[in-house]
N, CA, C and O of each residue as an XYZ file, in Angstrom:
240
protein
N      83.288    105.327     73.795
C      84.651    104.857     73.819
C      84.680    103.438     73.269
O      83.845    102.607     73.628
N      85.622    103.171     72.417
C      85.774    101.840     71.838
C      86.546    100.934     72.778
O      87.475    101.364     73.462
N      86.140     99.662     72.800
C      86.857     98.683     73.610
C      88.200     98.398     72.968
O      88.285     98.176     71.760
N      89.240     98.406     73.770
C      90.587     98.107     73.291
C      91.213     97.114     74.252
O      91.486     97.470     75.398
N      91.454     95.871     73.824
C      92.067     94.901     74.728
C      93.479     95.343     75.117
O      94.160     96.034     74.358
N      93.894     94.940     76.286
C      95.219     95.304     76.793
C      96.277     94.536     76.007
O      96.198     93.317     75.857
N      97.258     95.267     75.513
C      98.360     94.654     74.778
C      99.258     93.877     75.743
O      99.232     94.128     76.948
N     100.037     92.953     75.231
C     100.887     92.084     76.050
C     101.842     92.890     76.930
O     101.989     92.601     78.118
N     102.487     93.894     76.350
C     103.450     94.708     77.114
C     102.741     95.482     78.226
O     103.219     95.525     79.359
N     101.603     96.091     77.899
C     100.862     96.843     78.905
C     100.323     95.920     79.991
O     100.292     96.292     81.164
N      99.900     94.720     79.605
C      99.399     93.726     80.567
C     100.490     93.368     81.573
O     100.226     93.265     82.771
N     101.719     93.176     81.085
C     102.821     92.839     81.982
C     103.140     94.005     82.913
O     103.437     93.792     84.089
N     103.083     95.247     82.397
C     103.304     96.412     83.252
C     102.245     96.486     84.352
O     102.553     96.804     85.501
N     100.997     96.190     83.990
C      99.912     96.202     84.969
C     100.131     95.134     86.033
O      99.979     95.411     87.223
N     100.478     93.940     85.631
C     100.734     92.858     86.588
C     101.868     93.239     87.528
O     101.766     93.041     88.738
N     102.949     93.784     86.974
C     104.087     94.203     87.800
C     103.690     95.321     88.770
O     104.108     95.324     89.928
N     102.881     96.270     88.286
C     102.437     97.376     89.137
C     101.542     96.863     90.263
O     101.684     97.283     91.412
N     100.626     95.961     89.939
C      99.749     95.393     90.969
C     100.536     94.580     91.988
O     100.256     94.637     93.185
N     101.513     93.831     91.515
C     102.360     93.054     92.422
C     103.170     93.989     93.328
O     103.283     93.746     94.530
N     103.726     95.046     92.758
C     104.485     96.019     93.545
C     103.603     96.702     94.573
O     104.037     96.961     95.696
N     102.359     96.996     94.192
C     101.422     97.618     95.129
C     101.088     96.674     96.273
O     101.069     97.086     97.432
N     100.828     95.421     95.961
C     100.438     94.450     96.984
C     101.598     94.076     97.899
O     101.413     93.943     99.108
N     102.780     93.906     97.339
C     103.914     93.426     98.132
C     104.713     94.543     98.799
O     105.185     94.388     99.925
N     104.860     95.658     98.106
C     105.752     96.712     98.595
C     105.066     98.055     98.809
O     105.741     99.051     99.070
N     103.738     98.104     98.706
C     102.957     99.332     98.878
C     103.374    100.437     97.907
O     103.384    101.613     98.269
N     103.719    100.056     96.672
C     104.089    101.038     95.660
C     102.836    101.628     95.033
O     101.797    100.973     94.963
N     102.943    102.868     94.579
C     101.834    103.526     93.888
C     101.782    103.040     92.444
O     102.821    102.874     91.805
N     100.572    102.813     91.929
C     100.388    102.409     90.540
C     100.291    103.676     89.692
O      99.488    104.563     89.983
N     101.108    103.757     88.646
C     101.168    104.941     87.805
C     100.421    104.718     86.500
O     100.503    103.644     85.904
N      99.676    105.759     86.049
C      98.939    105.695     84.794
C      99.249    106.934     83.973
O      99.488    108.009     84.523
N      99.243    106.781     82.662
C      99.425    107.901     81.753
C      98.169    108.761     81.783
O      97.065    108.235     81.650
N      98.310    110.052     81.954
C      97.158    110.960     82.050
C      96.383    111.059     80.745
O      95.171    111.274     80.757
N      97.071    110.903     79.624
C      96.424    111.090     78.331
C      95.566    109.912     77.900
O      94.473    110.107     77.369
N      96.047    108.687     78.122
C      95.304    107.541     77.604
C      95.060    106.450     78.654
O      94.595    105.363     78.312
N      95.360    106.721     79.893
C      95.162    105.819     81.038
C      95.868    104.479     80.894
O      95.449    103.499     81.511
N      96.929    104.412     80.095
C      97.727    103.186     80.040
C      98.590    103.119     81.292
O      98.874    104.145     81.910
N      99.005    101.922     81.662
C      99.784    101.724     82.875
C     101.253    102.002     82.604
O     101.802    101.566     81.593
N     101.885    102.731     83.518
C     103.285    103.103     83.357
C     104.203    102.380     84.325
O     105.424    102.470     84.196
N     103.648    101.670     85.284
C     104.474    100.962     86.246
C     104.103    101.340     87.662
O     102.948    101.658     87.948
N     105.092    101.305     88.557
C     104.866    101.607     89.967
C     106.052    102.399     90.506
O     107.156    102.333     89.965
N     105.807    103.148     91.577
C     106.864    103.963     92.173
C     106.635    104.105     93.670
O     105.503    104.047     94.151
N     107.738    104.294     94.399
C     107.640    104.511     95.849
C     107.116    105.900     96.155
O     106.238    106.066     97.002
N     107.646    106.892     95.471
C     107.282    108.279     95.715
C     106.488    108.822     94.534
O     106.828    108.566     93.379
N     105.442    109.563     94.825
C     104.631    110.203     93.793
C     104.581    111.690     94.123
O     104.398    112.078     95.277
N     104.749    112.516     93.090
C     104.759    113.969     93.318
C     103.371    114.462     93.710
O     102.361    113.827     93.408
N     103.342    115.603     94.387
C     102.067    116.208     94.782
C     101.202    116.508     93.560
O      99.981    116.360     93.605
N     101.841    116.929     92.469
C     101.105    117.249     91.243
C     100.366    116.007     90.714
O      99.222    116.109     90.270
N     101.010    114.854     90.762
C     100.369    113.625     90.291
C      99.199    113.234     91.181
O      98.175    112.766     90.683
N      99.335    113.416     92.479
C      98.254    113.096     93.409
C      97.061    114.017     93.159
O      95.923    113.554     93.090
N      97.316    115.301     93.024
C      96.234    116.263     92.777
C      95.542    115.948     91.458
O      94.314    115.997     91.379
N      96.307    115.626     90.428
C      95.732    115.281     89.132
C      94.852    114.037     89.234
O      93.780    113.983     88.631
N      95.301    113.044     89.992
C      94.516    111.819     90.161
C      93.210    112.101     90.888
O      92.166    111.565     90.517
N      93.257    112.926     91.907
C      92.047    113.275     92.655
C      91.079    114.048     91.760
O      89.873    113.802     91.792
N      91.597    114.970     90.972
C      90.748    115.770     90.097
C      90.109    114.929     88.982
O      89.071    115.307     88.437
N      90.714    113.813     88.651
C      90.199    113.000     87.555
C      89.032    112.095     87.996
O      88.363    111.497     87.153
N      88.792    111.994     89.292
C      87.694    111.146     89.791
C      86.378    111.898     89.628
O      86.221    112.991     90.172
N      85.430    111.326     88.886
C      84.155    112.019     88.709
C      83.362    112.050     90.020
O      83.330    111.068     90.761
N      82.737    113.172     90.288
C      81.935    113.332     91.489
C      80.506    113.647     91.067
O      80.271    114.602     90.326
N      79.572    112.865     91.524
C      78.152    113.059     91.190
C      77.380    113.247     92.484
O      77.013    112.281     93.153
N      77.142    114.499     92.822
C      76.387    114.794     94.049
C      75.131    115.517     93.699
O      74.349    115.860     94.585
């Protein structure tokens, strides 16, 4: 994978998402295709939670 620095717009979305998570317990949202940050939300669908869990590599 090639290193790609975070663009200014994406950096601001990440900062806002992290701030929302820390201050208001919001979930941080990421694009499934390219892992870019999409923002934060109070409610996350079950499908998104299952997808996030399935994306975590397990090495046992």
